[in-house]
N, C-alpha and C positions, 0 to 999 in steps of 0.2 A: 632493492626490489623495484618493479615498475608499478606506477600508479597514475591515475588521472588526477590532476591538480587544477586548482583555480586560485587566482590571486587578485584579480581585478573585478570588483563588483559591477562596475559600469559596463564591462565588456560582455556580460552575459555568457551564452554558450560559446561565443567566439574566444573567450578567455580560457577555455578548457584545453589542457594539453597533456600528452603522455610524457611523464618525467620519471627520473630515478629518485627514490627516497630511501632513507635508512630503514632497516627492518624495525618494526614496532616492538616496544617493550611491554610485557604483561605486568601491569600494576596489581596491587592487592585486589583480589576477587575478580581479576580479569582472566580471559584466555586470549591467546593469539590464534587466529583461525587462518589456515591456508584457504583462500577463497576460490571456490570452483565456479560459482555463478553468482551474479549480483543484480539487484534491481535498483531503480532510482525513480525519482519524481521530477519531472521537468521543472516544476515551479520551485524546487528547493534552492535554486540559485538566488531566490529572493528572500529566503528565510534568514533571520539574524543568526541562527545557530551555525549556518554554513561559514560564517565569517568570524564569529567570536566564540570564546569558550564560556563556561558557566559563569565566570566572573565578569564577562563583558569585554575581555581583552582580545585584541586581534590575534587570530591564529593562522593566518594565511602564510604560505600556501596550504590550502586545506584539500582534503579528499572527499568528494561528494559520494552519494549512494548510501542507502539505509536498509537495504534488504540483502541478505547473503545466505549462501549455503556452501558448506565446505567441511573441512576436517580440522579438529583441534590439533594445533602444533605445539603449544606451550601453555602451561598453567601458571598463573600468578600466585603469590603467597596467599594462603587462606582460601583458595578457590576449591569449592566442593561441588559435587553433583555431576561433573563431567570428567572425562579422562583423555589423555593424549591419544590421538589416533581415532577418536570418536567422530562420526558424521553428525553434524549439527546444522541447524538453520535458525534464522531469527532476525533481529533488528540491531543495527549499529546505533550507537548513541547519537543524539541530535547535535551535540556540541563538541564532538571529537571526530577525528578522521574516520571516513566511512568505508564502504565496501568496494569501491571501484579501484581496487588495488590487489596485488598478489597476496598480501597478508594484511590483516587488520586486527587491532586489539579491541575486544568487546567485553563488557561486563557479562560474566557468566550467566547471571539471572535473566539476561535478554535472549538467551538461546535455549532451544529445545532439541532433544535427540532427533535425528533424521533416520527413519527406517531404511534399510538397505534396498528395498524394492521401490523407492521413490527417487526419480531423477533429480539431480541438482537444479536443473532449469525450472522444473515445476516447483520445487521447494522455495526457490528464490522469488517466485511470483506471489507467494502466499502471505508473508508476515504482515506487511503494512495493509494490504488490501483486506486480508482476512480479519485481522484484529480491528481495523477501522469499521468494517461492516458489522462485526459482532458487537463492538462497544456502542456503535451508533444505534443499532436496532434494539438491543436488549439491556445494556447497562444504562444508557441515557434515555432511549425511547420507551423502554419497559414494554416492548411488544409481546403480546401473548396470543395463543391460539384463538381463532375466531375474530380477531381484530382486522382492520384494514390498514395497509401501509402504502403510501405513495413513495416510490423510489425514483428520484431524478438521476439522469445519466446512467440508466440501467444497463447499458451495454459496455460501460467502462470497467476498469479493473476492480474498483470498489463496488460499483453498482451491480455488476454481474454476480459477485459473491453475495451481496445483500439480497438479491432476488432469490438465490438458491437457499440461503439460510432462512429467510422469511417464509418461503414456501414450505420448507421442512418443518418449521415451527407451527404450521397450521394457519398462517395468516392469509388473508386475501391480498394479492399483490397487484397494485396498479403501477405500471412502469412507464416512464417517459424517456424520450430520446429522439433520434432522427429516424426518418422513414426507412432508411437503408438498414437500420438495426432491428426492425420489427421482428423478423423471423428468428434472429439470434435470441432476443429477449424472451419471446414466447416459448422457444424451445427450452429455455432455462427454467420455465415454470410460472412465468407471470400470467395472471388471469386476464389482464387488460393491458393494452399498449396504446399510449397517446403519442402521436407525432407532434412535437411542439412547434414544428414548422408550419403545420396546416390545421391543427386542432387546438381548441381552447383548453388551457390548463384547468379552467374552472369546471370542465366536463369530467374531471377526475372524481368529483364528488367529495363528500366529507371523508376524512380519514382519522384514525386514532393516532397514527404516526406519519409524519412526512420526513423523509430522509433526503437531504439535499447535498449534492457535491458540486454544484454549479455556481451558486451565488448570484449576485446581481438582481436583475428583474425577476428571474424565476424564484429566487429566495423571497423577495418582497411579496410577490403574489401568493406564495405558498401559505402564508399565515392564515389566509381566509379559508383554506381547505381543512384546517385542524378543528375537529369537533370539540365541544366543551370537555375539558379534562384531558385532552390529548397533548401531543408534544411535537414541536418542530425541531428537528435535529439537523445541524449543518456542520460541515468541515471546511466550508469555503471562506466564511467571514462571519464576524459577530452580526446577528440580524439587527437591523435598525428598528423593526417593529415586530413584536411577538403576537401570537394568537390572543384574541380578546379574552378567552376563558381557558387558556392552556399555558403550557410552558414552552420556552424557547431555549435551546441548548447549543452552544458552539463548543467544540472540543478538539483536542489534538490527541491522536492515538498514543497509547502507552504500551510498553512491552508487557507481555504476560506469558510466561513459560507454560503454565497449565492450559491456558486457552489455545496456545499454539499447538500443543499436543493433541487437544481435542479436535481442532480444525484439521490437523494432519490425518487423524484417524478417519475423518469424513472423506478426505481425498483418497485414502487407501481403500475405503469401502465403495467408492464410486458415487458417493452422495454429493460431492463438491468438486467442481472443476475450475481451478484458477484460470484466468484468461491469459495464456502465454501467447505473445505475438512474435515479433522478430527476435532472433537470437544472433547477436553480433559479437565479434571479438573485442577485447579490451581497447585495442588501438582505434576502433571505430566508435567508442563511447561518445566523444565530443560531437560527432555528426548525429548520433542518436538523440541528443538533447534538443536538436533543432525543432522549433515549433511547427505545427501544421502538417505532421507526417501522415496523420489520418489512418493509421493501420490499427486494426482491432487487436486488443490484448496488450498486455504489459511487455515492453521491450526488456529483454534479459541480456546481460552482458556475460559472455563466456570469458572467464579469467584463466583458470587452469587449462592446460593444453589437452587434458583428457576429457573435457566436456565438449561434445560435438556441436557444431553449428547446424541448426535445422536446415534440411533441404529447402531451397527456394527462399531462404530468409535474408539473403544478401543481395 
């Protein structure tokens, strides 16, 4: 099968290549998925799991990508809850070969059924962004109706989902980003938008939850925004300083079949719109990893030939 592989940690995106790999084997409780569409995170080439397995052993050449939508091709021993030929979407494991391949082996519990009326490209944009937003806001931030949340990077793939979920939950949403993103974020339901290039972060006021996807100076200054009893949540890096009278949480998203199903129902109802950007073929995945592309939405890689490339996306 064809797959995007990486074997040189120092080479970064330049080390990505389209290669031939053996067809994956479905271990116990696994399924093999024929991948139709896949998503990735540009920063994953810096993650330890891209280079080593769960025991810390080198596993290169490895296949990046951790979001996928496709069809179950094979069931491993003991696998339940899914069937051969079923449409599915979800997350590939962090320390195994991922989704930028024609086929990938995934733990069945990491996948959820994909309804027939949802396109593979939309489904592939949802797992990491949707679960990260949900877990950050509600599992870790404990956001409830009537509270105020500040969401940094609100036009990004995670931030845009977080804005929509927080708004639906009845929270007051203060969003931050670049000036060019103002209209996008306000259209998603944010109550207030702050341009961090020209406005003071402190003007956001106090919040019950601050959800950060940026890190660095924005994360450090965000602790002061958290009102007593509130929570600073970040996926960027462990915070150096937490709120004076609140909590600070750094987390890595976890698979959750039940929550994926709930998020997908919101997509079908029109209550949630994942940010899909460019759709590119598998051979162009190395170029899609290049930093600074500046396009809105998550880049999705078309893997199976029956998934169309969106007009104007190449």
